[in-house]
Structure formats: structure tokens, C-alpha cells
The first five atom37 places (N, CA, C, CB, O) and aatype in JSON, in Angstrom:
{
  "aatype": [12, 15, 11, 2, 15, 6, 19, 16, 16, 15, 16, 19, 13, 1, 18, 11, 5, 2, 7, 0, 9, 10, 16, 4, 3, 18, 15, 15, 3, 15, 9, 9, 15, 7, 8, 10, 9, 0, 10, 19, 3, 3, 2, 7, 4, 10, 2, 12, 1, 18, 8, 5, 9, 2, 16, 2, 7, 6, 10, 12, 16, 7, 16, 4, 5, 15, 16, 14, 6, 9, 10, 14, 2, 7, 11, 12, 1, 10, 8, 6, 16, 17, 5, 17, 16, 15, 7, 3, 10, 15, 11, 7, 15, 15, 9, 10, 6, 6, 9],
  "atom_mask": [
    [1, 1, 1, 1, 1],
    [1, 1, 1, 1, 1],
    [1, 1, 1, 1, 1],
    [1, 1, 1, 1, 1],
    [1, 1, 1, 1, 1],
    [1, 1, 1, 1, 1],
    [1, 1, 1, 1, 1],
    [1, 1, 1, 1, 1],
    [1, 1, 1, 1, 1],
    [1, 1, 1, 1, 1],
    [1, 1, 1, 1, 1],
    [1, 1, 1, 1, 1],
    [1, 1, 1, 1, 1],
    [1, 1, 1, 1, 1],
    [1, 1, 1, 1, 1],
    [1, 1, 1, 1, 1],
    [1, 1, 1, 1, 1],
    [1, 1, 1, 1, 1],
    [1, 1, 1, 0, 1],
    [1, 1, 1, 1, 1],
    [1, 1, 1, 1, 1],
    [1, 1, 1, 1, 1],
    [1, 1, 1, 1, 1],
    [1, 1, 1, 1, 1],
    [1, 1, 1, 1, 1],
    [1, 1, 1, 1, 1],
    [1, 1, 1, 1, 1],
    [1, 1, 1, 1, 1],
    [1, 1, 1, 1, 1],
    [1, 1, 1, 1, 1],
    [1, 1, 1, 1, 1],
    [1, 1, 1, 1, 1],
    [1, 1, 1, 1, 1],
    [1, 1, 1, 0, 1],
    [1, 1, 1, 1, 1],
    [1, 1, 1, 1, 1],
    [1, 1, 1, 1, 1],
    [1, 1, 1, 1, 1],
    [1, 1, 1, 1, 1],
    [1, 1, 1, 1, 1],
    [1, 1, 1, 1, 1],
    [1, 1, 1, 1, 1],
    [1, 1, 1, 1, 1],
    [1, 1, 1, 0, 1],
    [1, 1, 1, 1, 1],
    [1, 1, 1, 1, 1],
    [1, 1, 1, 1, 1],
    [1, 1, 1, 1, 1],
    [1, 1, 1, 1, 1],
    [1, 1, 1, 1, 1],
    [1, 1, 1, 1, 1],
    [1, 1, 1, 1, 1],
    [1, 1, 1, 1, 1],
    [1, 1, 1, 1, 1],
    [1, 1, 1, 1, 1],
    [1, 1, 1, 1, 1],
    [1, 1, 1, 0, 1],
    [1, 1, 1, 1, 1],
    [1, 1, 1, 1, 1],
    [1, 1, 1, 1, 1],
    [1, 1, 1, 1, 1],
    [1, 1, 1, 0, 1],
    [1, 1, 1, 1, 1],
    [1, 1, 1, 1, 1],
    [1, 1, 1, 1, 1],
    [1, 1, 1, 1, 1],
    [1, 1, 1, 1, 1],
    [1, 1, 1, 1, 1],
    [1, 1, 1, 1, 1],
    [1, 1, 1, 1, 1],
    [1, 1, 1, 1, 1],
    [1, 1, 1, 1, 1],
    [1, 1, 1, 1, 1],
    [1, 1, 1, 0, 1],
    [1, 1, 1, 1, 1],
    [1, 1, 1, 1, 1],
    [1, 1, 1, 1, 1],
    [1, 1, 1, 1, 1],
    [1, 1, 1, 1, 1],
    [1, 1, 1, 1, 1],
    [1, 1, 1, 1, 1],
    [1, 1, 1, 1, 1],
    [1, 1, 1, 1, 1],
    [1, 1, 1, 1, 1],
    [1, 1, 1, 1, 1],
    [1, 1, 1, 1, 1],
    [1, 1, 1, 0, 1],
    [1, 1, 1, 1, 1],
    [1, 1, 1, 1, 1],
    [1, 1, 1, 1, 1],
    [1, 1, 1, 1, 1],
    [1, 1, 1, 0, 1],
    [1, 1, 1, 1, 1],
    [1, 1, 1, 1, 1],
    [1, 1, 1, 1, 1],
    [1, 1, 1, 1, 1],
    [1, 1, 1, 1, 1],
    [1, 1, 1, 1, 1],
    [1, 1, 1, 1, 1]
  ],
  "atom_positions": [
    [[0.87, -1.15, -0.09], [-0.03, 0.03, -0.08], [0.75, 1.25, -0.05], [-0.97, 0.02, 1.09], [1.72, 1.26, 0.71]],
    [[0.49, 2.32, -0.79], [1.14, 3.55, -0.72], [0.91, 4.25, 0.75], [0.6, 4.44, -1.9], [-0.12, 4.05, 1.39]],
    [[1.81, 4.94, 1.15], [1.54, 5.59, 2.45], [0.73, 6.7, 2.45], [2.68, 5.97, 3.05], [0.48, 7.23, 3.53]],
    [[0.16, 7.27, 1.19], [-0.79, 8.23, 1.17], [-2.14, 7.6, 1.0], [-0.51, 9.21, 0.16], [-3.05, 8.34, 0.61]],
    [[-2.38, 6.38, 1.21], [-3.6, 5.73, 1.2], [-4.28, 5.67, 2.4], [-3.46, 4.54, 0.76], [-3.62, 5.65, 3.44]],
    [[-5.64, 5.64, 2.45], [-6.39, 5.53, 3.7], [-6.92, 4.09, 3.91], [-7.57, 6.55, 3.71], [-7.5, 3.77, 4.95]],
    [[-6.72, 3.29, 2.96], [-7.01, 1.88, 2.92], [-6.03, 1.14, 3.84], [-6.93, 1.35, 1.49], [-4.84, 1.3, 3.59]],
    [[-6.38, 0.37, 4.86], [-5.58, -0.36, 5.58], [-5.83, -1.92, 5.6], [-5.65, 0.19, 6.8], [-6.72, -2.38, 4.88]],
    [[-5.18, -2.64, 6.29], [-5.39, -4.07, 6.26], [-6.8, -4.42, 7.03], [-4.1, -4.81, 6.97], [-7.29, -5.55, 6.99]],
    [[-7.34, -3.43, 7.66], [-8.58, -3.64, 8.28], [-9.78, -3.15, 7.36], [-8.58, -2.92, 9.63], [-10.92, -3.2, 7.82]],
    [[-9.57, -2.74, 6.23], [-10.69, -2.18, 5.28], [-11.36, -3.47, 4.8], [-10.09, -1.23, 3.94], [-10.68, -4.4, 4.38]],
    [[-12.61, -3.53, 4.85], [-13.52, -4.52, 4.3], [-14.41, -3.88, 3.24], [-14.37, -5.15, 5.41], [-15.19, -2.97, 3.5]],
    [[-14.22, -4.48, 1.89], [-14.89, -4.08, 0.68], [-16.02, -5.07, 0.47], [-13.91, -4.03, -0.54], [-15.77, -6.28, 0.46]],
    [[-17.31, -4.6, 0.29], [-18.45, -5.41, -0.14], [-18.86, -5.13, -1.53], [-19.59, -5.21, 0.74], [-19.68, -4.23, -1.73]],
    [[-18.36, -5.85, -2.54], [-18.72, -5.6, -3.93], [-19.94, -6.17, -4.4], [-17.73, -6.04, -4.76], [-20.36, -7.17, -3.81]],
    [[-20.61, -5.68, -5.4], [-21.68, -6.26, -6.1], [-21.54, -5.86, -7.56], [-23.03, -5.84, -5.5], [-21.2, -4.72, -7.91]],
    [[-21.82, -6.87, -8.39], [-21.73, -6.62, -9.77], [-23.07, -7.13, -10.53], [-20.42, -7.32, -10.32], [-23.63, -8.21, -10.32]],
    [[-23.46, -6.17, -11.42], [-24.61, -6.39, -12.34], [-24.11, -6.17, -13.7], [-25.83, -5.46, -12.04], [-24.02, -5.01, -14.1]],
    [[-23.77, -7.19, -14.49], [-23.34, -6.86, -15.85], [-21.9, -6.25, -15.76], [0.0, 0.0, 0.0], [-20.96, -6.77, -15.16]],
    [[-21.85, -5.06, -16.47], [-20.57, -4.38, -16.53], [-20.52, -3.17, -15.43], [-20.34, -3.84, -18.04], [-19.67, -2.27, -15.45]],
    [[-21.48, -3.29, -14.54], [-21.55, -2.19, -13.56], [-21.07, -2.86, -12.16], [-23.12, -1.53, -13.47], [-21.63, -3.9, -11.8]],
    [[-20.18, -2.35, -11.48], [-19.7, -2.94, -10.15], [-19.95, -1.72, -9.19], [-18.02, -3.48, -10.16], [-19.67, -0.56, -9.51]],
    [[-20.53, -2.09, -7.95], [-20.65, -1.11, -6.87], [-19.95, -1.68, -5.58], [-22.19, -0.79, -6.59], [-19.7, -2.88, -5.5]],
    [[-19.67, -0.9, -4.67], [-18.91, -1.42, -3.51], [-19.24, -0.3, -2.34], [-17.2, -1.57, -3.88], [-19.29, 0.92, -2.53]],
    [[-19.45, -0.94, -1.16], [-19.49, -0.08, 0.12], [-18.28, -0.56, 0.89], [-20.92, -0.25, 1.03], [-18.08, -1.78, 0.9]],
    [[-17.46, 0.21, 1.51], [-16.38, -0.14, 2.35], [-16.28, 0.75, 3.57], [-15.13, -0.11, 1.58], [-16.87, 1.82, 3.66]],
    [[-15.38, 0.18, 4.62], [-15.24, 0.8, 5.75], [-13.99, 0.19, 6.41], [-16.47, 0.71, 6.54], [-13.58, -0.93, 6.1]],
    [[-13.38, 0.98, 7.37], [-12.27, 0.45, 8.14], [-12.09, 1.23, 9.53], [-10.95, 0.53, 7.26], [-12.92, 1.99, 10.02]],
    [[-10.99, 0.94, 9.99], [-10.58, 1.74, 11.21], [-10.3, 3.29, 10.85], [-9.23, 1.05, 11.86], [-10.34, 4.15, 11.72]],
    [[-10.01, 3.58, 9.54], [-9.61, 4.91, 9.26], [-10.73, 5.55, 8.39], [-8.2, 4.94, 8.55], [-10.8, 6.77, 8.24]],
    [[-11.63, 4.67, 7.82], [-12.64, 5.21, 6.95], [-14.03, 4.89, 7.47], [-12.47, 4.69, 5.55], [-14.39, 3.71, 7.51]],
    [[-14.84, 5.85, 7.88], [-16.09, 5.6, 8.35], [-17.07, 5.11, 7.44], [-16.55, 6.67, 8.9], [-17.84, 4.2, 7.75]],
    [[-17.08, 5.72, 6.22], [-17.94, 5.2, 5.12], [-17.36, 5.48, 3.81], [-19.31, 5.79, 5.17], [-16.95, 6.62, 3.58]],
    [[-17.3, 4.58, 2.94], [-16.83, 4.64, 1.62], [-17.66, 3.95, 0.51], [0.0, 0.0, 0.0], [-18.24, 2.89, 0.75]],
    [[-17.72, 4.53, -0.71], [-18.51, 3.88, -1.82], [-17.72, 3.93, -3.17], [-19.93, 4.61, -2.01], [-16.94, 4.86, -3.37]],
    [[-17.89, 3.11, -3.95], [-17.27, 3.18, -5.23], [-18.21, 2.72, -6.38], [-16.02, 2.35, -5.22], [-19.16, 1.98, -6.1]],
    [[-18.0, 3.09, -7.53], [-18.73, 2.67, -8.72], [-17.7, 2.46, -9.87], [-19.85, 3.74, -9.11], [-16.84, 3.3, -10.11]],
    [[-17.82, 1.37, -10.53], [-16.91, 1.15, -11.67], [-17.6, 0.53, -12.86], [-15.77, 0.27, -11.26], [-18.68, -0.05, -12.81]],
    [[-16.85, 0.72, -13.95], [-17.36, -0.06, -15.25], [-16.1, -1.11, -15.32], [-17.57, 1.03, -16.84], [-14.91, -0.88, -15.13]],
    [[-16.74, -2.35, -15.65], [-15.89, -3.52, -15.9], [-15.82, -3.7, -17.41], [-16.46, -4.82, -15.18], [-16.84, -3.81, -18.09]],
    [[-14.54, -3.74, -17.95], [-14.31, -4.03, -19.36], [-14.25, -5.45, -19.72], [-13.1, -3.42, -19.78], [-14.26, -6.26, -18.8]],
    [[-14.18, -5.87, -20.94], [-14.19, -7.29, -21.4], [-13.08, -8.16, -20.68], [-13.97, -7.34, -22.97], [-13.21, -9.38, -20.57]],
    [[-12.03, -7.52, -20.21], [-10.9, -8.3, -19.63], [-11.01, -8.32, -18.1], [-9.5, -7.69, -20.07], [-10.18, -8.83, -17.35]],
    [[-12.26, -7.64, -17.67], [-12.45, -7.77, -16.25], [-11.71, -6.61, -15.46], [0.0, 0.0, 0.0], [-11.67, -6.66, -14.24]],
    [[-11.11, -5.56, -16.18], [-10.39, -4.58, -15.56], [-11.53, -3.59, -15.13], [-9.25, -3.96, -16.51], [-12.64, -3.58, -15.65]],
    [[-11.11, -2.75, -14.1], [-12.17, -1.81, -13.5], [-11.69, -0.35, -13.68], [-12.42, -2.12, -11.91], [-10.54, 0.01, -13.44]],
    [[-12.59, 0.4, -14.1], [-12.43, 1.78, -14.15], [-13.39, 2.45, -13.07], [-12.73, 2.27, -15.6], [-14.61, 2.51, -13.2]],
    [[-12.72, 2.92, -12.04], [-13.59, 3.34, -10.82], [-13.48, 4.78, -10.55], [-13.17, 2.58, -9.51], [-12.57, 5.48, -11.0]],
    [[-14.5, 5.24, -9.76], [-14.55, 6.4, -9.07], [-14.93, 6.1, -7.55], [-15.52, 7.33, -9.77], [-15.71, 5.18, -7.3]],
    [[-14.42, 6.83, -6.61], [-14.74, 6.54, -5.29], [-14.8, 7.76, -4.38], [-13.8, 5.59, -4.79], [-14.17, 8.78, -4.66]],
    [[-15.53, 7.67, -3.32], [-15.61, 8.8, -2.4], [-15.72, 8.13, -0.95], [-16.92, 9.79, -2.78], [-16.27, 7.04, -0.75]],
    [[-15.13, 8.91, 0.02], [-15.3, 8.32, 1.38], [-15.11, 9.43, 2.5], [-14.25, 7.13, 1.59], [-14.53, 10.48, 2.24]],
    [[-15.57, 9.19, 3.61], [-15.4, 10.02, 4.64], [-14.45, 9.37, 5.75], [-16.75, 10.38, 5.15], [-14.83, 8.35, 6.33]],
    [[-13.31, 9.91, 6.04], [-12.43, 9.32, 6.92], [-12.66, 9.79, 8.39], [-11.06, 9.61, 6.46], [-13.57, 10.58, 8.61]],
    [[-11.93, 9.38, 9.32], [-12.13, 9.48, 10.72], [-11.77, 10.91, 11.1], [-11.31, 8.43, 11.49], [-12.05, 11.29, 12.23]],
    [[-11.24, 11.61, 10.37], [-11.02, 13.08, 10.5], [-12.1, 13.94, 10.01], [-9.83, 13.46, 9.8], [-11.99, 15.17, 10.03]],
    [[-13.17, 13.33, 9.54], [-14.33, 14.11, 9.1], [-14.13, 14.64, 7.68], [0.0, 0.0, 0.0], [-14.93, 15.46, 7.24]],
    [[-13.06, 14.2, 6.89], [-12.89, 14.65, 5.68], [-13.55, 13.85, 4.51], [-11.56, 14.77, 5.53], [-13.56, 12.62, 4.5]],
    [[-14.04, 14.57, 3.59], [-14.68, 14.02, 2.39], [-13.45, 13.71, 1.34], [-15.82, 15.13, 1.77], [-12.79, 14.69, 1.01]],
    [[-13.16, 12.66, 0.88], [-11.98, 12.25, 0.01], [-12.74, 11.65, -1.26], [-10.89, 11.07, 0.79], [-13.76, 10.96, -1.2]],
    [[-12.09, 12.02, -2.37], [-12.57, 11.36, -3.63], [-11.4, 11.06, -4.5], [-13.59, 12.25, -4.4], [-10.36, 11.7, -4.36]],
    [[-11.52, 10.1, -5.42], [-10.53, 9.63, -6.22], [-10.9, 8.83, -7.46], [0.0, 0.0, 0.0], [-12.1, 8.65, -7.71]],
    [[-9.99, 8.36, -8.23], [-10.22, 7.44, -9.48], [-9.22, 6.36, -9.23], [-9.98, 8.2, -11.0], [-8.21, 6.58, -8.56]],
    [[-9.49, 5.21, -9.78], [-8.69, 4.16, -9.62], [-8.86, 3.23, -10.93], [-9.04, 3.47, -8.28], [-9.94, 3.14, -11.52]],
    [[-7.76, 2.57, -11.31], [-7.8, 1.54, -12.36], [-7.28, 0.27, -11.63], [-6.89, 1.94, -13.7], [-6.26, 0.25, -10.94]],
    [[-8.16, -0.87, -11.89], [-7.85, -1.99, -11.17], [-7.7, -3.18, -12.17], [-8.92, -2.23, -10.11], [-8.5, -3.21, -13.1]],
    [[-6.77, -4.12, -12.08], [-6.59, -5.26, -12.85], [-6.61, -6.46, -11.97], [-5.35, -5.17, -13.64], [-5.82, -6.65, -11.04]],
    [[-7.69, -7.33, -12.36], [-7.8, -8.54, -11.58], [-6.87, -9.78, -11.89], [-9.15, -8.95, -11.72], [-6.49, -10.04, -13.03]],
    [[-6.54, -10.52, -10.77], [-5.73, -11.7, -11.12], [-6.36, -12.77, -10.27], [-4.13, -11.52, -10.84], [-6.61, -12.65, -9.07]],
    [[-6.59, -13.79, -11.0], [-7.37, -15.02, -10.19], [-6.07, -15.95, -9.75], [-8.64, -16.02, -11.32], [-5.23, -16.34, -10.55]],
    [[-6.08, -16.2, -8.43], [-5.02, -16.87, -7.75], [-5.38, -18.44, -7.96], [-4.93, -16.38, -6.15], [-6.52, -18.78, -8.28]],
    [[-4.36, -19.34, -7.77], [-4.39, -20.6, -7.86], [-5.64, -21.18, -6.97], [-3.04, -21.07, -7.48], [-6.3, -22.11, -7.44]],
    [[-5.93, -20.67, -5.79], [-7.03, -21.08, -4.97], [-8.37, -20.54, -5.46], [-6.79, -20.65, -3.58], [-9.38, -20.8, -4.8]],
    [[-8.45, -19.85, -6.52], [-9.7, -19.34, -7.02], [-10.18, -18.05, -6.6], [0.0, 0.0, 0.0], [-11.16, -17.5, -7.09]],
    [[-9.39, -17.53, -5.61], [-9.72, -16.07, -5.13], [-9.11, -15.1, -5.98], [-9.24, -15.78, -3.69], [-8.28, -15.44, -6.83]],
    [[-9.51, -13.74, -5.79], [-9.13, -12.77, -6.64], [-8.2, -11.77, -5.99], [-10.27, -12.16, -7.17], [-8.42, -11.48, -4.81]],
    [[-7.21, -11.21, -6.61], [-6.37, -10.23, -6.31], [-6.5, -9.07, -7.25], [-5.09, -10.74, -6.27], [-6.53, -9.24, -8.47]],
    [[-6.57, -7.86, -6.66], [-6.68, -6.65, -7.54], [-5.46, -5.8, -7.39], [-7.94, -5.81, -7.22], [-5.07, -5.4, -6.3]],
    [[-4.86, -5.53, -8.56], [-3.74, -4.64, -8.65], [-4.26, -3.3, -9.08], [-2.67, -5.16, -9.61], [-4.76, -3.12, -10.18]],
    [[-4.1, -2.25, -8.06], [-4.53, -1.03, -8.46], [-3.68, 0.21, -8.43], [-5.54, -0.81, -7.78], [-2.76, 0.36, -7.62]],
    [[-4.03, 1.14, -9.42], [-3.26, 2.35, -9.34], [-4.37, 3.39, -9.25], [-2.25, 2.57, -10.6], [-5.4, 3.31, -9.92]],
    [[-4.12, 4.39, -8.4], [-5.2, 5.37, -8.04], [-4.6, 6.7, -7.9], [-5.95, 4.99, -6.73], [-3.39, 6.89, -7.78]],
    [[-5.59, 7.68, -7.93], [-5.16, 9.04, -7.75], [-6.32, 9.83, -6.95], [-4.84, 9.7, -9.2], [-7.49, 9.75, -7.31]],
    [[-5.91, 10.59, -5.85], [-6.92, 11.38, -5.26], [-7.34, 12.47, -6.12], [-6.5, 11.89, -4.01], [-6.47, 13.05, -6.78]],
    [[-8.58, 12.84, -6.21], [-9.12, 14.09, -6.87], [-9.46, 15.07, -5.84], [-10.36, 13.82, -7.74], [-10.08, 16.07, -6.18]],
    [[-9.11, 14.89, -4.54], [-9.34, 15.87, -3.55], [-7.98, 15.96, -2.75], [-10.62, 15.49, -2.63], [-7.02, 15.25, -3.06]],
    [[-7.94, 16.82, -1.75], [-6.68, 16.78, -0.92], [-5.44, 17.13, -1.76], [0.0, 0.0, 0.0], [-5.47, 18.1, -2.52]],
    [[-4.47, 16.42, -1.64], [-3.15, 16.79, -2.22], [-3.06, 16.14, -3.75], [-1.91, 16.2, -1.21], [-2.02, 16.29, -4.4]],
    [[-4.01, 15.51, -4.2], [-4.04, 15.05, -5.6], [-2.93, 14.07, -5.81], [-3.92, 16.24, -6.61], [-2.53, 13.89, -6.96]],
    [[-2.37, 13.41, -4.82], [-1.26, 12.37, -4.89], [-1.8, 11.17, -5.61], [-0.72, 11.94, -3.43], [-3.0, 11.01, -5.82]],
    [[-0.75, 10.27, -6.01], [-1.12, 9.07, -6.73], [-0.58, 8.02, -5.79], [-0.52, 8.99, -8.25], [0.18, 8.31, -4.87]],
    [[-1.0, 6.75, -6.04], [-0.56, 5.51, -5.32], [-0.93, 4.23, -5.97], [0.0, 0.0, 0.0], [-1.49, 4.15, -7.06]],
    [[-0.59, 3.28, -5.26], [-0.82, 1.85, -5.9], [-1.23, 1.02, -4.57], [0.68, 1.16, -6.75], [-0.76, 1.27, -3.46]],
    [[-2.19, -0.04, -4.84], [-2.58, -0.97, -3.78], [-2.7, -2.42, -4.44], [-3.99, -0.49, -3.09], [-2.8, -2.59, -5.65]],
    [[-2.67, -3.33, -3.58], [-2.96, -4.71, -3.89], [-4.02, -5.17, -2.96], [-1.71, -5.6, -3.81], [-3.71, -5.25, -1.77]],
    [[-5.3, -5.5, -3.34], [-6.3, -6.06, -2.45], [-6.59, -7.47, -2.78], [-7.55, -5.28, -2.49], [-6.75, -7.87, -3.93]],
    [[-6.64, -8.23, -1.69], [-6.8, -9.74, -2.03], [-7.95, -10.2, -1.24], [-5.49, -10.66, -1.69], [-8.11, -9.81, -0.08]],
    [[-8.77, -11.04, -1.85], [-9.97, -11.65, -1.31], [-9.63, -12.62, -0.26], [-10.76, -12.32, -2.38], [-8.75, -13.47, -0.43]],
    [[-10.31, -12.5, 0.85], [-10.07, -13.53, 1.98], [-11.11, -14.6, 1.98], [-10.08, -12.84, 3.4], [-11.07, -15.51, 2.82]]
  ]
}
């Protein structure tokens, strides 16, 4: 995880997909409430927009490109590059793995 990320190992993402549209609610010890919406392309890659309220009471927004990897155990790993569209506008990368 990039150090400018608010996502931690405690973040839980709850994804739902309907065709090419993916939505998600998420929260953690540092994020009170977060939501994302994404379009899924033919290769399963995600073009996302997200917004969240952190424990400092700040509304944060950003964009993310995510590439899925199916692991040998059948679970999914997402390789993400993202950028804040609020705050310092910094960029980062994350790897999320299904538990």
C-alpha cells in the first residue's frame, strides 16, 4: 500500500456486480464510510470512481484503475493504481486480496 492511502489491512470491501457495472461499500478503522462505482471491461479490468469520509471527518474522492488476477485457490487479487481528486491530488498503488 502507498503511504498516502487511507485503506488499511482492516478495510472491508463489499462488492456487487450487475453486468458491466460494479458497486461497492467499504469501511475500516480509518474510513467511516466509503463507496465506489466502476465499469468492468471485457478483460475484467475496473475503471472506478470513489468517495469516502475518513475518521478526521474529511470527504475524500478519487479515481482508480484495477486489474484482476485469479489466484490458484480461485480467489481474486486486484492490482490498483489510483489518484486522489481531492486533498493533495497524490497518486499511489494498492493490492487487494480476497479473503
